[in-house]
KEKE-3310 file (N, C-alpha, C; in steps of 0.2 Angstrom, whole numbers, plus 5000, padded with zeros to 4 digits):
npx = (5804:5812:5812:5827:5829:5836:5832:5818:5817:5823:5809:5800:5805:5803:5790:5785:5790:5782:5768:5768:5771:5759:5747:5731:5728:5727:5729:5732:5737:5747:5758:5760:5767:5777:5784:5789:5799:5808:5808:5799:5794:5783:5772:5761:5765:5774:5763:5757:5768:5769:5757:5756:5767:5764:5754:5759:5766:5758:5751:5763:5763:5770:5764:5749:5733:5722:5728:5728:5715:5702:5689:5679:5671:5660:5651:5636:5625:5614:5612:5609:5609:5615:5606:5596:5605:5619:5613:5613:5625:5634:5627:5634:5645:5645:5640:5635:5635:5628:5637:5637:5625:5627:5634:5637:5637:5636:5647:5649:5658:5665:5669:5676:5682:5679:5689:5698:5689:5691:5705:5702:5689:5694:5696:5685:5674:5679:5674:5661:5656:5646:5655:5654:5651:5653:5661:5661:5651:5639:5621:5606:5595:5604:5612:5600:5596:5607:5607:5594:5598:5605:5597:5591:5599:5599:5587:5589:5597:5610:5624:5632:5646:5653:5664:5676:5683:5696:5701:5713:5709:5704:5689:5685:5689:5676:5665:5663:5661:5650:5643:5640:5630:5620:5614:5614:5604:5591:5589:5579:5576:5585:5603:5612:5610:5608:5614:5628:5644:5653:5669:5683:5695:5706:5713:5721:5726:5738:5742:5747:5760:5767:5769:5773:5769:5767:5762:5752:5749:5735:5722:5720:5708:5698:5684:5684:5698:5703:5701:5710:5723:5739:5746:5738:5732:5731:5719:5723:5739:5742:5750:5745:5744:5744:5734:5721:5726:5722:5707:5706:5709:5699:5687:5689:5692:5679:5672:5668:5675:5670:5656:5661:5667:5656:5647:5655:5654:5642:5639:5648:5642:5629:5635:5638:5626:5620:5633:5627:5612:5617:5624:5613:5609:5616:5615:5601)
npy = (5874:5860:5855:5849:5834:5837:5849:5848:5838:5850:5860:5850:5848:5862:5864:5855:5861:5873:5866:5861:5873:5881:5874:5870:5872:5881:5876:5887:5895:5887:5890:5902:5905:5895:5903:5915:5907:5906:5895:5895:5902:5919:5913:5904:5895:5891:5889:5878:5869:5868:5861:5849:5844:5845:5836:5825:5823:5821:5807:5800:5802:5811:5822:5825:5821:5830:5841:5848:5860:5861:5872:5872:5859:5847:5837:5833:5824:5816:5817:5804:5790:5778:5773:5777:5779:5783:5793:5803:5804:5807:5819:5825:5826:5834:5847:5864:5880:5894:5903:5919:5922:5929:5940:5959:5958:5954:5945:5941:5932:5934:5927:5931:5919:5902:5894:5898:5896:5885:5886:5898:5893:5884:5893:5903:5892:5889:5899:5901:5908:5912:5909:5915:5914:5923:5925:5935:5947:5946:5939:5948:5939:5933:5944:5948:5938:5938:5951:5949:5942:5950:5961:5951:5949:5962:5965:5958:5966:5969:5974:5975:5965:5965:5954:5954:5945:5945:5947:5960:5970:5978:5973:5966:5972:5984:5974:5970:5984:5984:5976:5978:5991:5984:5975:5982:5993:5986:5985:5992:6010:6024:6023:6027:6025:6011:5998:5992:5987:5987:5978:5978:5967:5959:5958:5972:5989:5993:5981:5975:5980:5980:5965:5964:5959:5947:5956:5957:5963:5974:5970:5977:5978:5977:5986:5994:5997:6010:6020:6013:6010:6006:5988:5971:5959:5942:5936:5923:5926:5930:5923:5908:5906:5920:5922:5917:5921:5935:5934:5930:5939:5949:5944:5942:5956:5957:5951:5949:5945:5939:5937:5928:5917:5913:5908:5897:5889:5885:5879:5868:5864:5857:5849:5838:5835:5828:5817:5810:5806:5797:5788:5782:5777:5767:5758:5756)
npz = (5291:5296:5312:5323:5329:5342:5344:5345:5356:5365:5366:5369:5381:5387:5385:5395:5407:5406:5407:5419:5428:5425:5425:5428:5412:5395:5380:5370:5382:5384:5375:5372:5384:5379:5370:5376:5384:5374:5364:5355:5339:5341:5329:5317:5311:5324:5335:5330:5328:5344:5348:5341:5347:5361:5360:5358:5369:5379:5373:5377:5390:5397:5400:5411:5404:5410:5411:5404:5398:5389:5384:5376:5375:5381:5392:5393:5408:5414:5436:5443:5455:5466:5474:5491:5503:5493:5487:5499:5504:5494:5494:5506:5503:5493:5499:5503:5507:5507:5501:5496:5505:5515:5513:5508:5496:5479:5465:5450:5435:5418:5404:5389:5381:5380:5384:5394:5405:5409:5416:5425:5432:5444:5455:5454:5457:5469:5477:5475:5464:5451:5433:5418:5400:5387:5374:5363:5354:5363:5364:5364:5373:5382:5389:5393:5404:5411:5418:5425:5433:5442:5443:5454:5464:5468:5472:5483:5492:5490:5484:5467:5458:5441:5432:5421:5409:5396:5379:5374:5361:5346:5346:5356:5366:5362:5364:5376:5382:5374:5380:5393:5390:5386:5394:5406:5401:5402:5417:5429:5432:5435:5428:5437:5449:5452:5459:5454:5447:5433:5427:5420:5422:5415:5397:5399:5397:5408:5411:5402:5401:5413:5413:5402:5391:5377:5361:5347:5328:5326:5319:5304:5297:5305:5310:5320:5322:5319:5330:5340:5353:5352:5350:5348:5364:5368:5381:5384:5383:5396:5413:5417:5431:5435:5431:5437:5450:5446:5447:5459:5467:5462:5468:5483:5486:5492:5500:5517:5529:5544:5540:5531:5541:5550:5540:5537:5547:5549:5537:5541:5555:5550:5541:5549:5552:5542:5543:5552:5548:5540:5547:5552:5542:5540:5551:5549)
capx = (5809:5809:5818:5830:5829:5839:5827:5812:5820:5821:5805:5798:5807:5800:5780:5783:5791:5776:5761:5769:5771:5754:5740:5729:5730:5724:5734:5737:5741:5755:5761:5762:5775:5785:5786:5791:5804:5811:5809:5798:5793:5777:5769:5756:5769:5775:5757:5755:5773:5767:5750:5758:5772:5758:5749:5763:5768:5750:5751:5768:5763:5775:5761:5743:5729:5719:5732:5726:5710:5698:5681:5673:5667:5657:5648:5629:5622:5608:5613:5607:5611:5614:5601:5595:5614:5623:5611:5613:5633:5635:5624:5635:5652:5647:5636:5643:5631:5629:5643:5636:5619:5625:5638:5634:5637:5638:5652:5650:5664:5663:5675:5677:5683:5680:5697:5698:5684:5694:5709:5699:5684:5695:5696:5678:5672:5680:5672:5655:5655:5646:5657:5651:5655:5652:5662:5661:5646:5634:5614:5602:5595:5610:5611:5594:5597:5613:5603:5588:5600:5608:5590:5589:5602:5598:5580:5591:5600:5619:5628:5634:5651:5654:5671:5675:5695:5695:5709:5714:5709:5696:5684:5685:5686:5669:5662:5662:5658:5641:5637:5639:5626:5614:5613:5611:5598:5587:5590:5575:5580:5593:5609:5617:5607:5608:5621:5631:5650:5655:5675:5687:5701:5711:5717:5720:5734:5743:5745:5751:5765:5768:5768:5777:5764:5769:5757:5751:5746:5731:5719:5717:5702:5693:5682:5685:5703:5707:5704:5711:5729:5742:5744:5731:5736:5726:5719:5730:5746:5744:5752:5738:5741:5743:5725:5718:5726:5718:5701:5705:5708:5693:5683:5690:5689:5671:5671:5668:5678:5667:5654:5662:5666:5651:5644:5660:5652:5636:5642:5651:5638:5626:5637:5638:5619:5621:5635:5621:5609:5623:5626:5608:5605:5620:5611:5595)
capy = (5871:5855:5856:5843:5830:5840:5856:5844:5838:5857:5859:5848:5850:5869:5862:5851:5866:5879:5865:5861:5879:5883:5869:5868:5881:5880:5875:5894:5896:5883:5893:5909:5900:5894:5909:5919:5903:5906:5891:5894:5909:5917:5913:5901:5887:5891:5886:5873:5864:5866:5859:5843:5842:5843:5830:5820:5822:5818:5803:5797:5802:5815:5828:5824:5825:5834:5848:5854:5862:5863:5874:5870:5854:5846:5832:5832:5818:5816:5815:5795:5787:5769:5770:5780:5781:5784:5800:5807:5801:5813:5827:5825:5825:5841:5850:5868:5884:5899:5908:5926:5924:5932:5944:5961:5960:5947:5943:5937:5932:5933:5926:5931:5914:5895:5890:5902:5895:5880:5891:5901:5890:5881:5898:5902:5886:5889:5904:5900:5912:5909:5911:5916:5912:5928:5923:5940:5952:5944:5941:5951:5935:5932:5948:5948:5933:5943:5957:5948:5939:5956:5962:5949:5951:5971:5966:5956:5970:5967:5978:5968:5967:5961:5956:5953:5942:5944:5951:5966:5973:5984:5972:5962:5979:5985:5970:5971:5991:5984:5970:5983:5994:5982:5974:5992:5994:5979:5987:6000:6016:6029:6018:6032:6024:6004:5996:5989:5990:5981:5980:5972:5965:5957:5961:5979:5992:5992:5972:5972:5985:5979:5959:5965:5954:5949:5960:5956:5968:5975:5970:5983:5974:5979:5992:5999:5998:6018:6024:6009:6013:6001:5982:5967:5956:5941:5936:5919:5927:5932:5916:5905:5907:5924:5926:5915:5927:5942:5932:5927:5946:5951:5940:5941:5961:5959:5947:5948:5939:5937:5934:5918:5911:5911:5905:5889:5886:5882:5872:5861:5857:5855:5843:5835:5831:5822:5810:5806:5802:5794:5782:5779:5772:5762:5755:5753)
capz = (5290:5301:5318:5323:5337:5347:5343:5345:5363:5368:5364:5373:5391:5388:5387:5400:5410:5407:5410:5426:5429:5426:5424:5422:5405:5386:5373:5368:5384:5384:5368:5374:5391:5376:5367:5381:5385:5368:5363:5346:5336:5340:5324:5317:5313:5331:5336:5327:5332:5350:5347:5339:5351:5367:5359:5360:5376:5382:5373:5381:5396:5402:5401:5411:5401:5418:5416:5399:5396:5385:5388:5371:5374:5388:5391:5398:5409:5422:5440:5444:5463:5467:5480:5496:5504:5490:5485:5503:5504:5489:5495:5511:5500:5490:5501:5504:5510:5500:5502:5497:5506:5519:5510:5507:5487:5474:5462:5442:5433:5413:5399:5382:5379:5384:5386:5400:5410:5411:5418:5431:5436:5451:5458:5454:5461:5477:5478:5474:5462:5444:5428:5412:5394:5382:5367:5359:5356:5367:5362:5370:5377:5386:5392:5398:5408:5416:5420:5428:5440:5445:5450:5460:5470:5470:5476:5490:5496:5486:5477:5461:5454:5435:5430:5412:5405:5385:5373:5373:5354:5345:5347:5362:5370:5361:5362:5384:5382:5373:5384:5399:5390:5385:5402:5410:5400:5404:5423:5429:5434:5432:5430:5442:5455:5451:5462:5450:5443:5428:5425:5414:5425:5410:5399:5403:5396:5411:5416:5396:5401:5418:5412:5395:5386:5370:5356:5340:5327:5327:5313:5302:5292:5309:5307:5326:5323:5319:5337:5346:5353:5355:5350:5352:5366:5370:5389:5386:5385:5405:5412:5420:5437:5437:5426:5442:5456:5446:5448:5465:5471:5461:5472:5488:5491:5492:5507:5521:5535:5549:5540:5530:5549:5551:5536:5538:5556:5549:5535:5546:5558:5543:5538:5553:5553:5536:5543:5558:5543:5534:5552:5555:5536:5541:5557:5549)
cpx = (5809:5814:5823:5828:5830:5833:5818:5812:5818:5816:5800:5798:5803:5792:5781:5785:5784:5770:5762:5770:5764:5746:5737:5728:5728:5730:5738:5738:5749:5760:5762:5768:5779:5786:5791:5797:5809:5813:5805:5797:5784:5775:5765:5760:5773:5768:5757:5761:5771:5762:5751:5762:5767:5755:5753:5763:5763:5749:5757:5768:5768:5772:5754:5738:5724:5722:5731:5719:5706:5689:5676:5670:5667:5654:5641:5625:5618:5611:5608:5611:5609:5610:5601:5602:5616:5621:5614:5623:5635:5633:5630:5642:5653:5641:5640:5635:5634:5631:5642:5631:5621:5629:5635:5633:5639:5643:5649:5656:5662:5670:5674:5678:5681:5685:5698:5696:5689:5699:5708:5694:5688:5693:5687:5674:5673:5678:5664:5652:5655:5652:5653:5656:5654:5652:5662:5656:5639:5627:5611:5597:5598:5611:5604:5595:5602:5608:5597:5591:5605:5602:5588:5592:5602:5593:5583:5595:5607:5619:5632:5639:5652:5659:5672:5685:5693:5701:5706:5714:5702:5690:5679:5684:5677:5665:5659:5658:5649:5637:5635:5633:5620:5612:5611:5604:5592:5585:5583:5578:5586:5596:5614:5615:5607:5616:5624:5636:5652:5662:5680:5694:5706:5708:5716:5726:5740:5746:5748:5759:5769:5771:5773:5775:5765:5761:5756:5750:5742:5729:5715:5709:5696:5692:5683:5694:5707:5705:5704:5718:5734:5744:5738:5735:5729:5726:5725:5738:5747:5747:5744:5737:5740:5736:5723:5720:5722:5710:5702:5704:5704:5688:5683:5690:5681:5668:5671:5668:5674:5662:5654:5663:5662:5646:5649:5655:5647:5638:5644:5648:5633:5627:5637:5633:5618:5627:5630:5617:5612:5622:5620:5604:5609:5619:5606:5597)
cpy = (5866:5856:5846:5840:5833:5845:5854:5843:5846:5859:5856:5848:5857:5867:5858:5854:5872:5874:5864:5866:5881:5879:5870:5875:5878:5878:5883:5897:5895:5888:5898:5907:5901:5899:5913:5913:5902:5901:5888:5900:5912:5919:5907:5896:5885:5886:5882:5867:5864:5861:5852:5841:5841:5836:5824:5818:5818:5810:5797:5799:5807:5822:5825:5827:5829:5841:5851:5854:5865:5864:5873:5863:5852:5839:5832:5825:5819:5815:5810:5795:5779:5767:5776:5783:5784:5792:5804:5807:5808:5819:5828:5828:5834:5848:5856:5875:5891:5904:5916:5927:5930:5938:5952:5961:5952:5949:5939:5937:5929:5935:5927:5924:5906:5893:5893:5901:5888:5882:5893:5898:5885:5885:5901:5897:5886:5893:5905:5907:5910:5912:5910:5914:5919:5928:5930:5943:5945:5943:5944:5945:5935:5937:5950:5946:5936:5947:5955:5944:5944:5960:5959:5947:5960:5970:5962:5959:5970:5974:5973:5969:5961:5961:5952:5951:5942:5950:5957:5968:5975:5980:5966:5970:5981:5980:5968:5978:5989:5980:5973:5987:5991:5979:5979:5992:5991:5981:5993:6003:6019:6025:6022:6031:6016:6002:5991:5991:5984:5983:5975:5973:5962:5957:5970:5982:5990:5985:5972:5976:5982:5969:5957:5958:5955:5954:5958:5963:5969:5974:5976:5983:5975:5986:5998:6000:6006:6020:6018:6012:6006:5992:5978:5962:5949:5938:5928:5921:5929:5924:5913:5905:5915:5927:5924:5918:5934:5941:5931:5934:5949:5949:5943:5947:5963:5956:5947:5945:5935:5935:5926:5914:5909:5908:5894:5886:5882:5877:5866:5858:5854:5847:5835:5831:5828:5817:5809:5803:5797:5785:5779:5776:5767:5758:5752:5747)
cpz = (5297:5306:5319:5328:5343:5349:5345:5354:5366:5372:5369:5381:5391:5389:5390:5407:5412:5411:5417:5431:5431:5424:5429:5417:5399:5383:5373:5373:5387:5379:5369:5382:5385:5374:5370:5385:5379:5364:5355:5347:5340:5330:5323:5317:5321:5335:5335:5332:5341:5352:5347:5343:5359:5368:5360:5367:5381:5380:5376:5388:5403:5404:5401:5408:5404:5417:5409:5398:5391:5385:5383:5370:5379:5387:5397:5402:5417:5428:5443:5453:5463:5473:5486:5500:5499:5489:5493:5506:5497:5489:5500:5507:5499:5495:5506:5505:5504:5502:5501:5501:5514:5521:5510:5498:5487:5470:5457:5438:5423:5409:5393:5377:5383:5384:5393:5405:5411:5415:5425:5437:5443:5457:5459:5458:5467:5480:5479:5470:5453:5439:5421:5405:5387:5374:5362:5360:5357:5363:5368:5374:5383:5391:5396:5405:5416:5419:5424:5436:5445:5449:5454:5465:5473:5474:5481:5493:5493:5483:5472:5458:5449:5432:5426:5412:5397:5384:5373:5365:5350:5348:5355:5365:5370:5364:5373:5385:5381:5376:5390:5399:5390:5391:5408:5408:5400:5412:5423:5435:5429:5432:5435:5449:5456:5453:5461:5445:5440:5427:5422:5420:5421:5401:5399:5401:5402:5412:5407:5397:5407:5418:5405:5392:5380:5365:5351:5335:5325:5319:5310:5297:5298:5311:5314:5328:5324:5324:5341:5347:5354:5349:5352:5357:5368:5376:5390:5385:5393:5408:5420:5430:5442:5434:5434:5451:5453:5448:5454:5468:5469:5467:5477:5490:5492:5498:5513:5527:5539:5548:5536:5536:5549:5547:5535:5544:5553:5544:5537:5550:5552:5542:5543:5553:5548:5538:5548:5553:5539:5541:5552:5549:5537:5544:5555:5543)
residu = (MET:ARG:ARG:THR:ASN:ALA:GLU:LEU:ALA:GLU:LEU:ASP:ASP:ALA:ILE:VAL:THR:ALA:VAL:GLY:ALA:ASP:ALA:PRO:VAL:SER:LEU:ARG:GLY:VAL:PHE:TYR:ARG:VAL:VAL:SER:MET:GLY:ALA:VAL:ASP:LYS:THR:GLU:ASN:GLY:TYR:GLU:ALA:VAL:GLY:ARG:GLU:LEU:LEU:LYS:LEU:ARG:ARG:ASP:GLY:ARG:VAL:SER:TYR:TRP:ASP:ILE:VAL:ASP:GLY:THR:ARG:TRP:THR:MET:GLN:PRO:GLU:THR:TYR:ASN:GLY:ALA:ARG:ASP:ALA:LEU:GLN:ARG:THR:ARG:ASP:ALA:TYR:ARG:GLN:GLN:LEU:TRP:ALA:ASP:GLN:ASP:SER:VAL:VAL:GLN:ILE:TYR:SER:GLU:LYS:ASP:ALA:ILE:THR:GLY:VAL:VAL:HIS:PRO:VAL:THR:ASP:SER:TRP:ASP:VAL:PRO:LEU:GLY:ILE:VAL:ARG:GLY:TYR:ALA:SER:GLU:SER:PHE:ALA:TYR:ARG:VAL:ALA:TYR:SER:ILE:GLN:ALA:ALA:ILE:ASP:ASN:GLY:LYS:SER:VAL:TYR:VAL:TYR:GLN:LEU:GLY:ASP:HIS:ASP:PRO:SER:GLY:VAL:ASN:ALA:TRP:GLU:THR:PHE:GLU:THR:VAL:VAL:MET:GLY:PHE:LEU:PRO:GLY:PRO:TRP:TRP:LYS:ILE:PRO:VAL:GLU:PHE:GLN:ARG:ILE:ALA:VAL:THR:PRO:GLU:GLN:ILE:GLU:GLU:MET:ASN:LEU:PRO:THR:ARG:PRO:THR:LYS:SER:SER:ASP:THR:ARG:ALA:ALA:SER:PHE:GLU:GLY:GLY:SER:VAL:GLU:VAL:ASP:ALA:ILE:PRO:ALA:PRO:GLU:LEU:ARG:ARG:ILE:VAL:GLU:ASP:ALA:ILE:THR:GLN:HIS:ILE:ASP:ASP:ASN:ALA:LEU:ARG:LEU:THR:ARG:ILE:ALA:GLU:GLN:SER:GLU:ARG:GLU:ILE:LEU:ASP:ASN:LEU:LEU:MET:GLY:LEU:ALA:GLY:GLY)
# end
């Protein structure tokens, strides 16, 4: 059934409001916000309607293209410079000390979905935390590389905390459990002596209840559905600001504030050295 102009205008207003509250946000994230506002039904037709209107709103300038994230596509380009001064200027602007070098632990974040990376990347980037994409069941090669990074941190005397964001459904939960098992299998020694902790921080059954997240019927075709309780929930159903808060809380609980303060002081001092080098180049 086609929507009237008035209904489309109402949907457009809901989309603009949702994006304004959650940006940066994925298309599916916008859809869930608009569903919660009652502007569309939680159906495939509703999702397609939001997609069409969101595209129109970006073309009309009511929604910024920068506010909608798409983690499935990217561009690769080598880093080049317009001379030594340009290289030094960019180095100065981007310079950051390794935040975790003087911390007792390190944190890694993994997302089941590409689109979610764009939502939480501002948080992981600000806290110098690696953000990985697992995409369902990870290959052994990927798991080996994760294990290698964990072992490197342990060799430097760190405890390691590995957190994941993923859908609450039979395959999503099992994929994370399998990932942990495979990674741990690559680490030497009895598992109970390895200073690493794996934890799923979204979506959890508690979050489904506390946030009243919209569920969908669990696919009966999934061979793991028999032992799975309750409905399935996509990680996109969690509002983007809340998802960013969850990630930030997971990270910052492991930060020693005094060590961080000293790191920031050293970082500022070294930026000043780069500033002096820049002034020297300008004077030359």
